[in-house]
N, C-alpha and C positions, 0 to 999 in steps of 0.2 A: 393581457397577461404581463406581469412584471418579470424582470430577469430572474429574481429570486424564485418566483413561482415556477418559471420554466426549468430552472436548475433543479429544484426540488422534485418536480414531476419527472424529469429525465433520470434523476438518481433513483427514484422509486421504481421506474420501469427497469432500469439496469439491475437493481437489487432483486426484484421479483423474478426476473428472467434467469439470472445466473446462480443465485444462492452462493454457496461456498465454491471457490475455484482453487485449483492447485496450479502454480506456475513455477517454472525453473528459469533462473536468470543470474546475472552477475551484479553484485552490489556496486553502486557508483554514487558519489556525492553523499556519503554517509554522514549524518549529523545526529549527535546525542544532545537533545534539548535539556535545559535546566530542569524542566518538569519531569524528566525521566523518559519521555517519549522519544522514539527514534523516527527519523525521516531520511529517506534515501530514494534512489532510483534503482529499479530492476531492469536490466537490459539484456538483449541477445544481439546477434549480429546485425539485425535490421530494425529493431524497434525498442522502445522503452516505455515504462509506466512508473509514475510516482507511487511510492509506497510509504505507509505509516505503520508503526507498531507501537501501541500504547504501552505504558509502563507495566500495567497488569499482565500483559502478554509477554513482553520481552524479559521480564524478571525470571521466566522459566528457561531462557536460553542459556546453555552451558558452554558456549564457545564465544570467542571474541569476533565481533562483526567488524569488518573493515572493507574498504574499497578493493575490488578485484576478486573477491571470493565468490564462488558459485554456490547458490543455495536453492532449495526447494521450499516454497512458501505456500501456505494455505490461508485464505481469507475471503473477504467480501468486497466486491467492486462497488464503488459509489462515485458520486460527483461531489467534490468539495464546493459547496454552494457559493461562498464568497468570491471564488475565482473562476468557477465553472470548469475546474480541472477534474478530469477522469483519474481515478486512483484506485489502489487496492489497500484495504486496511487488513493487515496480516494478524492472524491469531497464533500462527506457529511457523517456525523456520527449522530446516534441517540442512546439514551439509551434504 
């Protein structure tokens, strides 16, 4: 099995087991990419997860995102195959 095949299989298992999840956390390392996509970390007192929010979803957000604010996000878990990193791809965010 190649690393790519392993990462894709792990992502498929993760996505099929969890579906949509809702998480609460604090924004950290927020980046607005030139493409319009957002990349950041959601964290609590003990853990963190990488997060993405594509332009099609973040265009519906009516507040300014910045480091330090607490949000409630909904999205799908996956593994970003090129790096093998576990992340959440958010479809919505609320304060």
